C-alpha positions in Angstrom: 50.4 18.0 -22.2 47.2 19.6 -20.8 44.8 17.2 -19.2 41.0 17.6 -19.3 39.3 17.1 -16.0 35.9 15.5 -16.6 32.6 15.6 -14.8 32.8 12.3 -12.8 30.0 9.7 -12.4 29.8 9.7 -8.6 27.0 7.2 -8.5 25.7 4.4 -10.8 22.6 6.4 -11.7 24.3 9.7 -12.3 24.0 11.1 -15.8 24.5 14.7 -15.0 25.3 16.8 -12.0 25.6 20.3 -10.6 29.1 21.8 -10.0 28.3 23.3 -6.6 31.6 24.9 -5.8 35.2 25.1 -6.9 37.7 24.6 -4.1 40.6 25.7 -6.3 41.3 28.5 -8.7 43.2 28.9 -11.9 47.0 28.8 -11.2 46.7 26.7 -8.0 49.1 23.8 -7.7 47.2 20.5 -7.4 48.4 17.1 -6.1 46.8 13.8 -6.7 44.1 13.2 -4.1 43.5 16.9 -3.4 39.8 17.9 -3.2 39.2 20.4 -6.0 35.4 20.7 -6.2 32.0 19.8 -4.6 29.6 18.2 -7.0 25.8 17.6 -6.4 24.7 14.2 -7.7 21.2 12.9 -8.0 21.6 11.7 -4.3 24.1 13.8 -2.4 26.8 16.6 -2.5 30.2 14.9 -2.7 33.8 16.0 -2.9 35.7 15.5 -6.1 39.4 14.6 -5.9 42.1 15.3 -8.5 43.6 12.1 -10.1 46.6 13.8 -11.6 49.0 16.5 -10.3 49.8 19.8 -12.0 48.7 23.4 -12.2 45.0 24.3 -12.5 44.3 25.9 -15.9 41.0 27.3 -17.1 37.9 26.4 -15.2 35.5 25.5 -18.0 32.3 25.2 -16.0 31.2 27.9 -13.5 30.1 27.3 -10.0 26.4 26.6 -9.7 26.2 25.2 -13.2 23.4 22.6 -13.4 22.8 19.7 -15.8 26.5 19.2 -16.5 26.7 15.8 -18.3 29.0 13.1 -17.0 32.4 13.0 -18.9 32.0 16.7 -20.0 35.3 18.6 -19.6 34.9 21.0 -16.6 38.5 22.2 -16.2 42.0 21.9 -17.7 45.0 20.7 -15.6 48.4 21.8 -16.9 51.5 19.7 -16.5 55.1 21.0 -16.0 56.1 23.2 -18.9 52.6 23.6 -20.3 51.4 27.1 -21.2 47.8 28.1 -20.3 47.7 30.0 -23.6 48.5 26.8 -25.5 45.3 25.1 -24.4 43.2 24.4 -27.5 40.7 27.1 -28.2 37.9 24.5 -28.7 38.6 22.9 -25.3 38.7 26.2 -23.5 35.6 27.7 -25.2 33.1 24.8 -25.4 33.4 21.7 -23.3 33.3 18.5 -25.3 30.2 16.6 -24.4 32.0 13.3 -24.7 35.7 13.7 -24.5 36.4 10.1 -23.7 34.4 9.1 -26.8 36.7 11.3 -28.8 39.7 9.6 -27.2 38.3 6.3 -28.2 37.8 7.3 -31.8 41.3 8.8 -32.1 42.9 5.8 -30.5 41.0 3.4 -32.8 42.0 5.3 -35.9 45.7 5.9 -35.1 46.7 2.8 -33.1 47.7 0.6 -36.0 50.1 3.1 -37.5 51.6 4.4 -34.3 54.4 2.7 -32.4 53.8 1.1 -29.0 53.3 3.9 -26.5 55.4 3.9 -23.3 53.8 2.3 -20.3 51.9 4.9 -18.3 53.7 4.4 -15.0 56.1 6.5 -13.0 57.5 4.6 -10.0 54.4 3.3 -8.2 52.1 5.7 -10.0 49.9 4.9 -12.9 48.8 7.7 -15.3 45.2 7.1 -16.4 42.1 9.2 -17.0 39.4 9.1 -14.3 36.9 7.3 -16.6 39.6 4.6 -17.4 40.2 4.1 -13.7 36.5 3.7 -13.0 36.0 1.2 -15.8 39.1 -0.8 -14.7 37.9 -0.9 -11.1 34.5 -2.2 -12.2 36.0 -4.8 -14.5 38.8 -5.8 -12.1 41.6 -4.9 -14.6 45.1 -4.2 -13.4 46.1 -0.8 -14.9 49.8 -1.5 -14.4 49.5 -4.3 -17.0 48.1 -1.9 -19.7 49.9 0.2 -22.3 48.4 3.7 -22.6 47.6 5.1 -26.0 46.8 8.6 -24.7 49.1 11.6 -24.4 52.5 10.7 -22.8 51.4 7.1 -22.5 48.3 8.0 -20.4 45.8 5.1 -20.2 42.4 6.1 -21.6 39.0 4.5 -21.9 39.8 2.8 -25.2 42.8 1.0 -23.6 40.7 -0.4 -20.8 37.8 -1.4 -23.1 40.3 -3.1 -25.5 41.6 -5.2 -22.5 38.1 -6.0 -21.5 37.1 -7.0 -25.0 40.1 -9.3 -25.4 39.3 -11.2 -22.2 35.4 -11.2 -22.3 33.7 -14.4 -23.3 31.8 -14.4 -26.5 28.6 -15.7 -25.0 28.4 -12.6 -22.8 28.4 -10.3 -25.9 25.9 -12.5 -27.6 23.7 -12.4 -24.5 23.9 -8.6 -24.4 23.0 -8.3 -28.0 20.1 -10.7 -27.5 18.8 -8.9 -24.5 19.1 -5.5 -26.3 17.1 -6.7 -29.3 13.7 -7.3 -27.5 14.1 -4.0 -25.7 14.4 -2.2 -29.0 11.5 -4.1 -30.5 9.1 -3.2 -27.8 8.1 0.5 -28.2 6.5 1.9 -25.1 4.0 4.7 -25.6 5.5 8.0 -24.7 3.9 10.6 -22.3 3.0 14.0 -23.8 5.7 16.6 -23.6 5.9 19.5 -21.3 4.6 22.0 -23.9 1.6 19.7 -24.8 0.6 19.3 -21.1 1.0 23.1 -20.5 -1.3 23.9 -23.4 -3.9 21.5 -21.9 -4.1 23.7 -18.8 -4.1 27.1 -20.5 -6.3 29.5 -18.6 -5.8 27.6 -15.3 -3.5 28.9 -12.6 -0.5 26.8 -11.7 3.1 27.0 -10.6 5.8 25.3 -12.6 8.3 23.3 -10.5 11.6 22.3 -12.1 12.8 18.8 -11.5 16.1 18.4 -9.6 18.5 15.6 -10.2 17.0 13.3 -7.5 13.4 13.6 -8.8 14.5 13.0 -12.4 16.4 9.9 -11.3 13.5 8.5 -9.3 11.1 9.1 -12.2 13.4 7.4 -14.7 14.4 4.4 -12.5 10.9 3.6 -11.2 9.3 4.0 -14.6 11.8 1.6 -16.0 11.4 -0.8 -13.0 7.6 -0.8 -13.3 7.7 -1.4 -17.1 10.5 -4.0 -17.2 10.2 -6.0 -14.0 7.5 -8.7 -13.9 6.0 -7.8 -10.5 3.7 -10.0 -8.5 2.3 -9.4 -5.1 1.9 -11.5 -1.9 -0.2 -10.2 1.1 -0.3 -11.3 4.7 -1.6 -10.0 8.0 0.7 -10.0 11.0 -0.4 -10.2 14.6 1.8 -7.7 16.5 0.7 -8.1 20.1 3.6 -10.4 21.2 6.1 -8.1 19.4 4.7 -4.9 21.0 4.7 -6.5 24.5 8.3 -7.7 24.0 9.4 -4.4 22.6 8.0 -2.5 25.6 9.9 -4.8 28.0 13.1 -4.5 25.9 13.0 -0.7 25.8 12.6 -0.4 29.5 15.8 -2.5 29.9 17.6 -0.4 27.2 16.5 3.0 28.5 19.7 3.5 30.6 21.8 3.1 27.5 19.7 5.6 25.5 18.5 3.0 23.0 14.9 2.7 21.9 13.9 -0.1 19.6 11.2 0.6 17.0 8.8 -1.7 15.3 10.7 -1.0 12.1 13.9 -2.4 13.7 12.1 -5.7 14.3 10.9 -5.7 10.7 14.5 -5.2 9.4 15.7 -8.1 11.6 12.8 -10.3 10.6 13.4 -9.8 6.9 17.2 -10.3 7.3 16.7 -13.6 9.2 14.1 -14.7 6.6 16.6 -14.3 3.8 18.9 -16.7 5.6 16.0 -19.1 6.4 15.0 -19.1 2.7 18.4 -18.6 1.1 17.3 -19.1 -2.5 15.3 -15.9 -2.2 18.3 -13.9 -1.1 19.3 -13.0 -4.7 19.5 -10.1 -7.2 18.8 -9.9 -10.9 22.0 -9.2 -13.0 20.7 -9.1 -16.5 21.7 -12.5 -17.9 22.1 -14.2 -14.5 21.1 -14.3 -10.9 23.5 -13.4 -8.1 22.9 -15.6 -5.0 23.9 -13.5 -2.0 25.4 -14.9 1.2 24.8 -12.1 3.8 21.4 -10.4 4.4 21.9 -6.8 3.2 18.5 -5.0 3.7 17.7 -1.6 2.3 15.2 0.6 4.0 13.3 3.5 2.2 13.8 6.9 4.0 11.7 9.8 2.9 13.5 13.1 2.5 12.5 16.4 1.1 12.0 16.0 -2.7 12.6 12.3 -2.8 13.9 9.3 -1.0 17.0 7.3 -0.1 17.3 3.5 0.5 20.3 3.2 2.8 21.5 -0.4 3.2 22.1 -2.2 6.5 24.8 -4.8 5.7 24.9 -8.1 7.5 21.6 -7.3 9.2 21.0 -11.0 10.0 24.0 -11.1 12.4 23.5 -7.7 14.1 21.6 -7.2 17.4 18.3 -5.2 17.5 20.1 -2.4 19.4 22.9 -2.2 16.8 20.4 -2.1 13.9 18.4 0.6 15.7 21.5 2.8 16.2 22.7 2.2 12.6 19.3 2.9 11.1 18.9 6.2 13.0 22.4 7.3 11.8 21.7 6.4 8.2 18.3 8.0 8.2 19.7 11.2 9.7 22.5 11.5 7.2 20.1 10.6 4.4 17.9 13.5 5.2 21.0 15.8 5.1 22.1 14.1 1.8 25.4 13.1 3.4 25.4 9.4 2.6 28.3 8.0 0.7 27.4 5.9 -2.4 28.4 2.6 -0.7 25.9 3.3 2.0 22.8 3.3 -0.4 24.0 0.9 -3.1 23.5 -2.9 -3.0 21.2 -5.0 -0.9 19.0 -7.8 -2.1 15.7 -6.8 -0.4 14.1 -3.6 0.6 11.5 -2.4 3.2 9.1 0.6 2.7 7.1 1.4 5.8 4.2 3.9 5.6 2.5 2.6 8.7 3.6 5.7 10.7 1.6 7.8 8.1 -1.6 5.9 8.8 -1.5 3.9 5.6 -3.2 0.5 6.1 -1.6 -1.2 3.0 -0.1 -0.4 -0.3 2.0 -2.0 -3.2 5.6 -0.9 -3.5 7.7 -1.0 -6.7 10.7 -3.3 -6.7 14.0 -1.3 -6.8 16.4 -3.0 -9.2 18.4 -5.1 -8.9 16.6 -6.2 -5.7 14.4 -9.3 -6.0 11.7 -7.9 -3.6 10.4 -5.2 -1.4 8.1 -5.4 1.7 5.4 -2.7 1.9 4.4 -2.3 5.6 1.2 -0.7 6.7 0.0 0.5 10.1 -0.8 -1.8 13.1 -4.5 -1.5 13.7 -6.7 -3.1 16.4 -9.1 -5.6 14.7 -11.5 -8.3 15.8 -9.9 -11.7 15.2 -10.9 -15.3 15.8 -8.6 -16.7 18.6 -7.1 -20.2 18.5 -9.9 -21.5 20.8 -12.5 -20.2 18.4 -13.6 -17.3 20.5 -13.7 -13.7 19.2 -11.1 -11.3 20.4 -9.2 -8.2 19.6 -5.6 -8.1 18.2 -3.2 -5.5 16.7 -2.9 -6.5 13.1 -0.4 -5.1 10.5 -0.9 -5.7 6.8 2.2 -6.3 4.7 2.5 -6.7 0.9 5.6 -8.2 -0.7 6.3 -7.1 -4.3 8.5 -9.7 -6.0 10.5 -9.8 -9.2 9.2 -13.0 -10.9 12.5 -13.4 -12.9 14.3 -14.1 -9.6 11.6 -15.5 -7.2 8.7 -17.7 -8.2 5.3 -17.8 -6.4 6.0 -20.7 -4.0 9.5 -19.4 -3.1 8.0 -15.9 -2.5 5.3 -17.5 -0.3 8.0 -19.3 1.8 9.9 -16.0 2.2 6.9 -14.0 3.4 5.8 -16.9 5.7 9.3 -16.7 7.3 9.0 -13.0 7.8 5.6 -13.2 9.4 6.6 -16.0 11.7 9.7 -14.0 12.8 7.5 -11.0 13.6 4.9 -13.0 15.5 7.5 -14.8 17.5 10.0 -12.0 18.3 11.9 -14.0 21.0 13.0 -16.4 18.4 14.8 -13.7 16.5 17.2 -13.4 19.5 18.1 -17.0 19.5 
């Protein structure tokens, strides 16, 4: 039975992708785990591995095709004894925009009348569609315990969803329905379409720039975040003189090792420790609940051409400044080359966006869901300040603004978190204790 190879969802935000390159051709023998194509997501170019084994049949989507929807058939894999000429004409001519949805409908319609399908296993191998595997992994479902209703007992999306539905608690479904209802009831005003805007500027010279996948995703996610997250903002000034002096001494000692600590490395460490000092604030919003995190996983915004990445430094509270510096440089370099793997830019409970190096004094950042907060960091500027003895002096002062998701962190808790961050930065030696 011919198997459709579907455009995979290689990141949580991916809705469509570009088939950058085929690494196989029609007639090639393919084993499970072989890399068969390179796919550009909204974040990076990634290799796509075959799940099943067989002979490559027709390649339904040409190299360089943009805007290929997730779960669209992109190729046909033939099993032993299959004839390429026997591939259904509809499948070979026009990719089904939602093949798994069709599988679901067919399975739901025919399951009652059909006898139990054989279990989709052969030795240690489980036969399942890529989407079924992804859903099972997300839900923690053991595929070997399921009976497939697809061709030759293959496990499909409907089988995994049925297993999920049978074990899911009723309150969760009710909660989902309840949360969906208000969203549908609140109609947001829509922006004018492209044609309308273009007509507004008739007679004026302009260049039209098409949006790539990353820019589309940034626009969609941040628009949603700004509209749906109840932001509030907390602002503090940080005196940096002690930190700058300590950093200078530290870098002299680290120079033989080729390590140079930046102010941003101190900020990462300060935020990570603050999340441990105020553990209730180390949390993320999960729709109908809050997840209280144990480790301090801090995301840092990195500007790249056409957008940005937020690579995550895991367990940042327990790492040394030199380790954080080395890891951050590596992540930033690979982010600019779009070579980060999804697990390197997903997760985290808190983020940092630093525009101080661009001369920005202060700004308000947008919370990146599901994070509970983000620290917007401005430039360190020499300013007149009143010293502890009442005299007037000069200090290097950095303005920071923390944007907070009020669903997770209330005002007093947010104030405690920002206070801990500031104290860590103004007393840098304490971060090494």
